[in-house]
C-alpha positions as semicolon CSV with decimal commas, in nm:
position;residue;x (nm);y (nm);z (nm)
1;M;14,317;5,562;8,694
2;R;14,290;5,745;8,364
3;K;13,912;5,636;8,324
4;F;13,840;5,762;8,677
5;L;14,011;6,115;8,587
6;H;13,795;6,141;8,285
7;V;13,472;6,061;8,458
8;T;13,567;6,311;8,737
9;F;13,645;6,580;8,499
10;T;13,323;6,526;8,288
11;L;13,122;6,551;8,615
12;I;13,323;6,879;8,709
13;W;13,199;7,018;8,383
14;F;12,852;6,859;8,369
15;V;12,721;6,930;8,713
16;P;12,738;7,327;8,681
17;L;12,593;7,304;8,316
18;V;12,289;7,110;8,464
19;G;12,253;7,376;8,717
20;I;12,273;7,643;8,449
21;A;12,002;7,488;8,246
22;Q;11,766;7,439;8,550
23;N;11,818;7,820;8,609
24;A;11,762;7,922;8,266
25;A;11,434;7,698;8,258
26;Q;11,317;7,849;8,583
27;D;11,381;8,211;8,466
28;E;11,197;8,142;8,156
29;N;10,890;8,007;8,340
30;A;10,899;8,333;8,556
31;R;10,899;8,544;8,231
32;Q;10,612;8,318;8,112
33;I;10,407;8,363;8,431
34;F;10,435;8,746;8,418
35;E;10,346;8,759;8,056
36;E;10,034;8,556;8,128
37;V;9,948;8,842;8,394
38;D;10,008;9,094;8,136
39;R;9,795;8,899;7,887
40;R;9,499;8,875;8,095
41;R;9,542;9,243;8,200
42;E;9,542;9,351;7,829
43;S;9,227;9,144;7,731
44;I;9,039;9,440;7,870
45;T;9,037;9,703;7,598
46;F;8,844;9,999;7,786
47;E;8,797;10,061;8,167
48;T;8,664;10,357;8,370
49;A;8,632;10,362;8,739
50;D;8,592;10,577;9,054
51;M;8,888;10,581;9,285
52;Q;8,965;10,705;9,629
53;M;9,317;10,779;9,743
54;I;9,383;10,816;10,117
55;I;9,729;10,935;10,232
56;Y;9,850;10,868;10,557
57;D;10,159;11,045;10,706
58;S;10,380;10,896;10,968
59;R;10,143;11,045;11,250
60;G;9,842;10,886;11,097
61;R;9,702;11,207;10,968
62;T;9,503;11,171;10,642
63;R;9,453;11,346;10,312
64;N;9,158;11,219;10,083
65;R;9,127;11,242;9,696
66;Q;8,863;11,148;9,466
67;I;8,987;11,041;9,118
68;Q;8,814;10,931;8,791
69;S;9,035;10,691;8,593
70;F;9,008;10,589;8,240
71;S;9,223;10,314;8,051
72;Y;9,281;10,165;7,719
73;N;9,475;9,870;7,598
74;K;9,521;9,725;7,252
75;G;9,808;9,549;7,110
76;E;10,134;9,717;7,200
77;T;9,947;10,036;7,300
78;S;9,846;10,128;7,661
79;K;9,691;10,465;7,778
80;T;9,576;10,582;8,118
81;L;9,423;10,900;8,246
82;L;9,374;11,003;8,606
83;I;9,168;11,292;8,686
84;F;9,131;11,443;9,008
85;E;8,782;11,553;9,122
86;E;8,802;11,641;9,514
87;P;8,910;11,816;9,727
88;G;8,906;12,167;9,539
89;N;9,263;12,236;9,571
90;V;9,351;11,941;9,331
91;R;9,043;11,941;9,135
92;G;9,113;11,921;8,753
93;T;9,456;11,805;8,804
94;G;9,517;11,553;8,527
95;F;9,786;11,278;8,482
96;L;9,822;11,084;8,150
97;T;10,042;10,783;8,074
98;L;10,104;10,678;7,720
99;S;10,290;10,358;7,635
100;E;10,394;10,249;7,287
101;N;10,598;9,923;7,288
102;S;10,843;10,011;7,554
103;D;10,830;10,380;7,488
104;E;10,646;10,592;7,760
105;V;10,540;10,937;7,802
106;Q;10,382;11,073;8,131
107;K;10,214;11,410;8,123
108;L;10,075;11,608;8,441
109;F;9,856;11,893;8,401
110;L;9,827;12,141;8,694
111;P;9,520;12,374;8,665
112;A;9,707;12,658;8,871
113;L;9,966;12,668;8,621
114;G;9,761;12,609;8,337
115;R;10,019;12,396;8,151
116;I;10,100;12,047;8,083
117;K;10,434;11,921;8,234
118;I;10,601;11,610;8,098
119;I;10,752;11,400;8,351
120;S;11,138;11,352;8,291
121;A;11,342;11,059;8,347
122;S;11,486;11,220;8,653
123;E;11,166;11,292;8,804
124;K;11,032;10,921;8,795
125;S;11,131;10,849;9,149
126;D;10,920;11,156;9,272
127;R;10,599;11,123;9,489
128;F;10,288;11,143;9,263
129;M;10,067;11,411;9,425
130;G;10,204;11,372;9,761
131;S;10,125;10,992;9,782
132;D;10,362;10,698;9,853
133;F;10,337;10,598;9,474
134;T;10,611;10,727;9,249
135;Y;10,564;10,819;8,876
136;E;10,750;10,498;8,779
137;D;10,504;10,293;9,021
138;L;10,242;10,436;8,807
139;G;10,406;10,341;8,459
140;D;10,312;10,067;8,244
141;R;10,504;9,727;8,334
142;E;10,583;9,537;7,995
143;P;10,752;9,191;8,042
144;E;11,021;9,283;7,780
145;D;11,154;9,550;8,036
146;Y;11,246;9,324;8,302
147;N;11,509;9,032;8,358
148;F;11,318;8,765;8,567
149;Q;11,404;8,493;8,791
150;M;11,191;8,251;8,993
151;E;11,246;8,302;9,366
152;A;10,996;8,060;9,509
153;E;10,697;7,878;9,413
154;T;10,412;7,757;9,666
155;D;10,049;7,651;9,665
156;T;9,945;8,031;9,724
157;S;10,190;8,230;9,507
158;Y;10,473;8,243;9,242
159;V;10,759;8,461;9,391
160;L;10,934;8,657;9,093
161;R;11,243;8,867;9,116
162;A;11,242;9,117;8,837
163;E;11,536;9,365;8,762
164;K;11,439;9,649;8,526
165;K;11,670;9,653;8,213
166;G;11,672;10,050;8,202
167;Q;11,678;10,310;8,452
168;S;11,485;10,248;8,774
169;Q;11,476;10,382;9,145
170;Y;11,464;10,012;9,258
171;A;11,744;9,751;9,257
172;W;11,495;9,488;9,212
173;I;11,144;9,393;9,269
174;H;10,960;9,077;9,411
175;F;10,613;9,001;9,246
176;Y;10,382;8,780;9,405
177;I;10,158;8,606;9,156
178;H;9,833;8,418;9,249
179;P;9,905;8,073;9,057
180;E;9,542;8,027;8,943
181;R;9,404;8,375;8,894
182;Y;9,735;8,521;8,756
183;L;9,679;8,847;8,959
184;V;9,943;9,063;9,153
185;Q;9,887;8,996;9,514
186;Q;10,203;9,185;9,648
187;I;10,494;9,369;9,543
188;E;10,816;9,425;9,741
189;Y;11,070;9,691;9,651
190;F;11,459;9,671;9,723
191;N;11,736;9,912;9,708
192;E;12,102;9,844;9,616
193;Q;12,156;9,756;9,985
194;G;11,910;9,480;9,977
195;E;11,673;9,638;10,184
196;M;11,302;9,649;10,125
197;I;11,197;10,000;10,122
198;K;10,829;9,977;10,002
199;R;10,555;9,713;10,001
200;L;10,249;9,704;9,784
201;E;9,949;9,491;9,909
202;T;9,624;9,395;9,731
203;A;9,285;9,284;9,842
204;N;8,927;9,267;9,760
205;Y;8,961;9,076;9,429
206;E;8,675;9,074;9,178
207;E;8,649;8,864;8,847
208;V;8,566;9,140;8,600
209;K;8,542;8,933;8,311
210;E;8,620;8,541;8,249
211;D;8,958;8,456;8,400
212;V;9,041;8,827;8,466
213;W;9,068;8,931;8,819
214;Q;9,138;9,274;8,955
215;A;9,211;9,410;9,293
216;N;8,965;9,663;9,434
217;F;9,209;9,775;9,716
218;M;9,572;9,845;9,720
219;V;9,789;9,977;10,008
220;M;10,160;10,119;9,943
221;H;10,372;10,130;10,242
222;D;10,676;10,350;10,253
223;L;10,903;10,139;10,494
224;V;11,152;10,421;10,525
225;E;10,908;10,716;10,616
226;N;10,663;10,503;10,810
227;R;10,371;10,619;10,586
228;K;10,110;10,454;10,353
229;T;9,867;10,536;10,064
230;E;9,541;10,338;10,000
231;L;9,354;10,316;9,670
232;K;9,002;10,204;9,654
233;W;8,815;10,137;9,329
234;S;8,439;10,150;9,276
235;N;8,191;10,157;8,974
236;R;8,430;9,972;8,739
237;Q;8,305;9,986;8,384
238;I;8,469;9,704;8,155
239;D;8,484;9,738;7,750
240;E;8,241;10,019;7,719
241;P;8,427;10,240;7,457
242;I;8,596;10,559;7,565
243;A;8,642;10,859;7,308
244;D;8,960;10,874;7,167
245;W;9,025;11,253;7,260
246;R;9,032;11,135;7,652
247;F;9,386;11,018;7,619
248;T;9,528;11,338;7,429
249;D;9,625;11,695;7,589
250;R;9,266;11,820;7,526
251;G;9,131;11,540;7,752
252;L;9,398;11,614;7,999
253;R;9,289;11,990;8,024
254;R;8,941;11,917;8,014
255;G;8,917;11,691;8,316
256;T;8,586;11,506;8,369
257;D;8,370;11,780;8,164
């Protein structure tokens, strides 16, 4: 009887520990998958591209934007500059994101005001230029900024649950990752009530360099407001050097001159 009780109590303790160990291994695997996505993305040092932004309201009416983008990645440093070229009422507007390790600064230049505005933490959830992307959505995603869990694994995608360690407008996010190309296929955004409030879908993939795939089309759905924003890329140029001044206040003011 004592032997039986000893075995029973051992199993009571052992089974939860096995579950914890398995969960920890899955979570570490999820982190490694996201780190591989990040590693491939950062293998591109320089990139320029033309972008088209189409904003659809809840009645299907559209607004079109033409944008030129510049990006730089090296080590722990990431820089992105977006310059609006068309239409005339937004021409010259610039948006600069500077990320060093986990420190990020976002700056917006509005020609009509003639000044550079730094986006505060409380403004991260605001819509970017009236689109369905927020400033947080356009920020850099570093693996160390999130806690990861493996939600599912299929032949077509890894599904990772990610909770941001710092302040965020989202309770958690689901990343759908292609298991061979390690690109983001879809992102789902959830609120504190567990409701999906936004969904990002990607398409038109292109291998821009060996083992590095990028989407040439994205659409962000606002599921609450029943609206969406499309982004289309063209004329990508990979690893052609970009002058340092592009990613400064001077470059933000000068636009595409």
